[in-house]
Each structure stands twice: as structure tokens, then as C-alpha cells.
C-alpha positions in Angstrom: -26.7 28.7 -4.4 -25.6 25.1 -4.8 -22.1 24.6 -6.1 -21.6 22.3 -9.1 -19.7 19.8 -7.1 -22.1 19.7 -4.2 -23.8 16.4 -5.2 -20.4 14.7 -5.4 -19.5 16.1 -2.1 -22.7 14.9 -0.6 -22.1 11.4 -1.8 -18.7 11.4 -0.3 -20.1 12.7 3.0 -22.8 10.0 2.9 -20.1 7.3 2.3 -17.9 8.7 5.1 -20.9 8.7 7.5 -21.6 4.9 6.7 -18.0 4.2 7.3 -18.1 5.9 10.6 -21.1 3.7 11.5 -19.4 0.5 10.6 -16.2 1.4 12.4 -18.2 2.0 15.7 -20.2 -1.1 15.4 -17.0 -3.1 14.7 -15.2 -1.2 17.6 -18.1 -2.0 20.0 -18.0 -5.6 18.8 -14.2 -6.0 19.4 -14.5 -4.2 22.8 -17.2 -6.9 23.8 -14.5 -9.6 22.9 -12.1 -8.2 25.5 -11.6 -10.6 28.4 -8.7 -12.0 30.5 -7.6 -14.1 27.4 -7.9 -11.3 24.9 -6.4 -8.0 26.0 -5.8 -6.7 22.5 -7.3 -3.2 23.2 -5.5 -1.6 20.2 -8.1 -2.8 17.6 -11.2 -1.6 19.3 -9.5 1.7 20.3 -8.4 2.2 16.7 -11.8 1.6 15.3 -13.7 3.7 17.9 -11.4 6.6 17.7 -11.7 6.7 13.9 -15.4 6.1 14.0 -16.1 8.9 16.4 -13.8 11.3 14.5 -15.5 10.6 11.2 -19.1 10.7 12.7 -18.4 14.1 14.4 -16.7 15.7 11.3 -19.5 14.6 9.1 -22.1 15.9 11.4 -20.3 19.4 11.7 -19.8 19.5 7.9 -23.6 18.9 7.1 -24.9 21.4 9.7 -22.2 24.0 8.4 -23.7 23.5 4.9 -27.2 24.1 6.2 -26.1 27.4 8.0 -23.7 28.8 5.5 -24.8 27.4 2.2 -21.5 25.6 1.6 -19.5 22.8 3.0 -16.4 23.6 5.1 -13.4 24.2 2.9 -10.2 22.3 3.1 -8.6 24.6 5.7 -11.7 24.5 7.9 -11.8 20.7 7.8 -8.1 20.3 8.7 -8.6 22.9 11.6 -10.9 20.5 13.2 -7.9 18.2 13.9 -8.0 14.7 15.4 -8.8 15.7 18.9 -12.1 14.0 19.9 -12.5 16.0 22.9 -12.2 19.2 20.9 -14.5 18.0 18.3 -17.2 17.1 20.9 -16.7 20.4 22.6 -17.3 22.1 19.2 -20.6 20.1 18.6 -21.7 20.8 22.2 -21.1 24.6 22.1 -21.7 25.4 18.4 -23.6 22.7 16.7 -26.1 21.3 19.2 -29.7 22.3 18.6 -33.2 21.5 19.7 -32.5 22.0 23.5 -36.1 22.9 24.0 -36.8 19.3 23.9 -36.3 17.5 27.4 -34.5 14.5 25.8 -32.0 16.6 24.0 -31.5 18.7 27.1 -30.7 15.6 29.1 -28.4 14.3 26.4 -26.5 17.6 26.3 -26.1 17.5 30.2 -24.9 13.9 29.8 -22.3 14.8 27.3 -21.1 17.7 29.4 -21.0 16.0 32.8 -20.8 12.3 32.6 -17.4 11.4 33.9 -17.2 7.9 32.4 -18.1 9.2 29.0 -15.6 11.9 29.2 -12.8 9.4 30.2 -13.8 7.2 27.3 -13.5 10.2 24.9 -10.4 11.5 26.5 -8.6 8.0 26.2 -9.7 7.5 22.6 -8.7 11.1 21.8 -5.2 10.5 23.3 -5.0 7.2 21.5 -5.7 9.0 18.1 -3.1 11.7 18.9 -0.3 9.9 20.9 -1.2 6.4 21.7 -1.3 4.6 18.4 2.4 4.2 18.2 3.1 4.1 21.9 5.6 1.2 21.8 7.5 2.8 18.8 7.6 6.1 20.6 9.2 4.4 23.6 11.7 2.6 21.3 12.6 6.0 19.7 13.0 7.8 22.9 10.1 10.3 22.4 10.6 13.7 24.0 7.0 13.8 25.1 5.8 11.4 27.7 4.3 8.4 25.8 0.7 7.4 26.8 -0.3 3.9 27.0 -4.0 3.7 26.1 -4.3 0.1 27.4 -3.2 1.1 30.9 -5.5 4.1 30.9 -8.4 2.0 29.7 -7.8 -0.7 32.3 -7.7 1.9 35.0 -11.1 3.2 33.7 -12.5 -0.3 33.8 -11.5 -0.6 37.5 -13.2 2.7 38.2 -16.4 1.5 36.6 -16.4 -1.8 38.6 -13.9 -3.1 41.2 -12.3 -6.3 40.0 -11.2 -7.3 43.5 -14.3 -9.4 44.3 -13.6 -11.5 41.1 -10.0 -12.3 41.9 -9.5 -16.0 42.5 -12.5 -17.0 40.4 -11.5 -17.3 36.9 -14.8 -18.4 35.6 -16.6 -15.4 37.2 -14.0 -13.0 36.0 -14.5 -14.2 32.4 -18.4 -14.6 32.7 -19.3 -11.7 34.7 -16.6 -8.9 35.2 -15.5 -8.2 31.7 -18.9 -8.4 30.1 -20.3 -6.1 32.9 -17.6 -3.6 32.5 -17.6 -3.6 28.7 -21.5 -3.2 28.7 -21.2 -0.2 31.0 -18.6 1.5 28.8 -20.4 0.7 25.5 -23.6 2.0 27.0 -22.0 5.4 27.6 -20.6 5.5 24.1 -23.9 4.4 22.5 -25.7 7.2 24.2 -23.3 9.7 22.8 -23.7 8.2 19.3 -27.6 8.4 19.8 -27.3 12.0 21.0 -25.5 12.9 17.7 -27.8 10.8 15.6 -30.8 12.7 17.2 -29.4 15.9 15.9 -29.9 15.0 12.4 -33.7 14.8 13.0 -34.5 16.8 16.1 -31.7 19.4 16.2 -33.7 22.0 14.3 -30.9 22.7 11.9 -31.3 24.8 8.7 -31.6 22.3 5.8 -32.6 24.0 2.6 -31.0 21.3 0.5 -32.3 18.4 2.5 -28.8 17.0 3.2 -29.3 16.8 7.0 -32.6 14.8 6.5 -31.1 12.5 3.8 -28.1 11.7 6.1 -30.3 11.0 9.0 -31.1 7.4 7.9 -27.5 6.2 8.3 -27.8 6.2 12.1 -31.4 5.3 12.3 -30.8 2.2 14.3 -28.7 4.0 16.8 -31.2 6.8 17.1 -33.9 4.3 17.9 -32.1 2.7 20.8 -34.1 3.0 24.0 -32.5 4.0 27.2 -33.0 0.5 28.7 -31.2 -1.0 25.7 -28.0 0.8 26.2 -25.2 -1.7 26.6 -27.3 -4.8 25.7 -26.9 -4.8 21.9 -24.5 -7.6 20.8 -22.1 -6.4 18.1 -19.8 -9.3 18.1 -18.8 -10.9 14.8 -18.3 -14.2 16.5 -21.9 -14.3 17.5 -23.0 -14.0 13.9 -20.5 -16.9 13.0 -21.8 -19.1 15.9 -25.4 -18.4 14.8 -24.5 -19.5 11.3 -23.8 -22.9 12.7 -27.1 -23.2 14.6 -28.0 -26.2 12.7 -25.2 -28.0 14.8 -26.7 -26.9 18.1 -28.4 -29.4 20.3 -32.1 -29.1 20.1 -34.5 -30.6 22.7 -38.2 -30.0 23.3 -39.5 -29.4 26.8 -40.9 -33.0 26.9 -37.5 -34.4 26.0 -35.9 -32.5 28.8 -38.5 -33.6 31.3 -38.1 -37.2 30.1 -34.3 -37.1 30.5 -34.4 -37.9 34.2 -32.2 -35.0 35.1 -33.5 -32.4 37.5 -34.9 -29.4 35.6 -36.9 -26.3 36.3 -38.7 -23.8 33.9 -38.2 -20.2 35.0 -39.9 -17.2 33.6 -38.8 -13.6 33.5 -42.0 -12.5 35.3 -41.4 -14.9 38.3 -37.7 -14.5 38.5 -37.7 -11.2 40.4 -34.0 -10.2 39.7 -31.9 -9.1 36.8 -33.0 -11.3 33.9 -30.0 -12.2 31.6 -31.7 -13.9 28.7 -33.2 -12.6 25.6 -36.2 -15.1 25.8 -38.6 -14.6 28.7 -38.8 -18.3 29.5 -35.9 -20.8 29.9 -35.4 -24.3 31.4 -32.5 -24.9 33.8 -31.1 -28.4 34.1 -28.3 -30.0 36.2 -26.6 -33.2 35.3 -24.5 -35.2 37.8 -24.6 -32.4 40.2 -21.9 -30.6 38.1 -23.0 -29.8 34.5 -25.3 -26.8 34.5 -27.3 -26.4 31.3 -30.0 -23.9 30.2 -32.5 -24.6 27.4 -33.5 -21.4 25.5 -35.9 -21.4 22.6 -35.5 -25.2 22.3 -31.7 -25.2 22.2 -29.1 -26.3 24.9 -26.5 -23.9 26.2 -23.8 -24.2 28.8 -24.1 -22.2 31.9 -20.6 -23.2 33.3 -17.3 -24.3 32.1 -17.9 -27.9 33.0 -21.0 -28.3 30.8 -19.2 -26.5 27.9 -16.2 -28.9 28.1 -18.2 -32.1 28.7 -20.9 -31.6 26.1 -19.4 -29.1 23.7 -22.3 -26.7 24.2 -21.8 -23.0 23.4 -22.1 -20.5 26.4 -25.4 -18.5 26.4 -23.5 -15.3 26.2 -21.3 -16.5 23.3 -24.3 -17.4 21.3 -25.9 -14.0 21.9 -29.0 -15.5 23.6 -27.9 -13.9 26.9 -27.3 -10.1 27.4 -23.6 -9.3 27.9 -23.1 -7.7 31.3 -26.0 -9.5 32.9 -24.8 -12.5 34.9 -26.1 -16.0 34.5 -24.5 -16.9 37.9 -27.9 -17.1 39.7 -29.1 -19.7 37.2 -26.0 -21.8 38.0 -27.0 -21.7 41.7 -30.6 -22.7 40.6 -29.2 -25.7 38.7 -26.9 -26.7 41.6 -29.9 -26.4 44.0 -32.0 -28.7 41.7 -29.2 -31.3 42.0 -29.0 -31.0 45.7 -32.7 -31.3 46.2 -33.4 -33.7 43.3 -36.2 -31.5 42.4 -38.9 -33.1 40.2 -38.9 -32.0 36.5 -40.8 -28.8 36.0 -44.5 -28.9 35.0 -45.0 -28.8 31.2 -45.7 -25.3 29.8 -49.5 -24.5 29.3 -49.0 -24.1 25.5 
């Protein structure tokens, strides 16, 4: 039987679930901004820890309602605590359904065994419990051993990808290492979010009142992420701002590029044969004065290297969101430099 205040509780749960989604998206976006010039991990950690806690508690609450006919009471909600590891274990062992489906079986195994995901959850959990006020705990002479989440996260980054090959090359460190590491970590967390989102629709949970079904729309976009899209979604607010100024970008047609006299080459995803970093399937690479490497994507010019950015004020392809974070444009810099060395003739016009 439905309690009189159930509609109000549902609306609060809906609002909380939407809040969790926005916190996670913002947390992923701020994590994508981390590089050698921005090591402010506290903000993405704060956002992600809060987002995951709210998501997992909302999910547990609505499944509990379907099973028992009532939402968890205050004592039950408080007993869940702030331990993300504990919350995830509760979901995995008590609230995870639909395991007859191969995809959900695979996600359950991933949640249980993936060491990188488990480290992400562990660090965010420790951040929520002990790391938020690490500096103040040290100042106050805390009796427990303070945990610095920044150090823990940087150690995790090094386990995901060894930074040693990037030392001594600041441009590659900025362009390749941090985006690659952040992409790998976000991919793991996105899969966890998708796994929980899948439970709203495929978990086979009791749902006499339809609450589980109605809440499922909140995480629809996460639920629809394909495996090959993990780590490729751009959540950065800075990209939205930069795209808002697209009318100030330099626009050139293919024929204008060919007529410029600088060596250029059209490259397609189909013929490239390696990891393709751009969101368009066709780009034109250009090199000016043997130094300034430029790529034209969708009719707009973007910088491939720092020299082109400084000289012409072009945005980097990754910063504009037209290249996928974690996928290097380094090979295209080499293509551009090779054009200059060989003075390759401008590419043939496209057949369209």
C-alpha cells in the first residue's frame, strides 16, 4: 500500500538522482582538465565521490521500495554511510539483478575484479571519509594517519600508464600522457555508471509502482554508451565555451588550403590504418615554414603543435573537442613535418 508521502519522496529521489548525474558529468569534465599545469584534484574528487554516493544510494532506495513496498527509513539510509566501497559491495551482493543476461554478467564480473576500477572507488571512498580535509587534519595533528588523495591518485595514474617515456618532452606530456591516463580512468568509471544505469531497465527488479522505470530515464545517455565509446566522451565545460566562440575560428575551404602554397595532405580514417584521434573521418594536414603544424577539420583550422597555436592563435584540436582525449595527434604532427621535408604537392581535391 502506498504511503501518503510517497509521491513527495519519489520527487525528492528523482531530484537527487539528477543531481548525482550532473555531479558525475562535472567530475569527469574537471578530471579531463587535469594536466601538468592544473593539479587541482580536489574538485573532481569531491564531485565524483558525491556523485557516486548519491547514485548508489538512490538506486538502493528505489529497489528497496520495489521489494518491500516502502522506501528505506532514516535509520536504514544512515546505516549506508559514506563508504563507496561498502555501497558498491551492497549493490553487487544484494541489489544486482538480471545476471542471466550476458552483458550484466560481464558488468558484474568487471565490478568485482577490475583492479583499476576498484582503486578509483577506493580512493574516492577514502577521500569522502578522510581525505577532504587532509591538510587541516595534518595541521590539527590527527590521531589517525591522514590520507592524501592526490598522492594516491597520482600513483594510480602511474600504474595505468608509465610517465617515464614522456619525461623531458613537455608538449607530449600535456598532449598525450594526461589525456590518455584520464581517458583510461574515466572509461572505468563510466562503465560502472552504465552498469548501475542498466539495472534500472534490465535488472528485473520488482516495480509495482513504476518508480524504477520512471527513474531510468535520468541515466539514459550513460546507459546507451557503447563499449567502444568509454573514455571518449568530452565532458569539459571549457569545450562548450570554446565552441560558443566558433564564429571566431578560422574557416578555410579545401580549395583555399590547396591554393595557399603550403604543403598539405588529405587523410581519411579508412586509409590511416592506426588509432584515429579525430571525430571527423576526414582531415587535411598542413605544414607552414617547416614548423607550424595545422589540421583542418570540418572546414576549420586547428593547431597540432604549440608553435602553430602560438603563431596563429589556433585552438588545439583536443581543446575544441574535435579530437578525442586520450588519442594522440602525434602521428599527424609527423605527417605534417614529413610534408615540409618532402615538399609534397597539395592533396587532390575531394571527390565531392
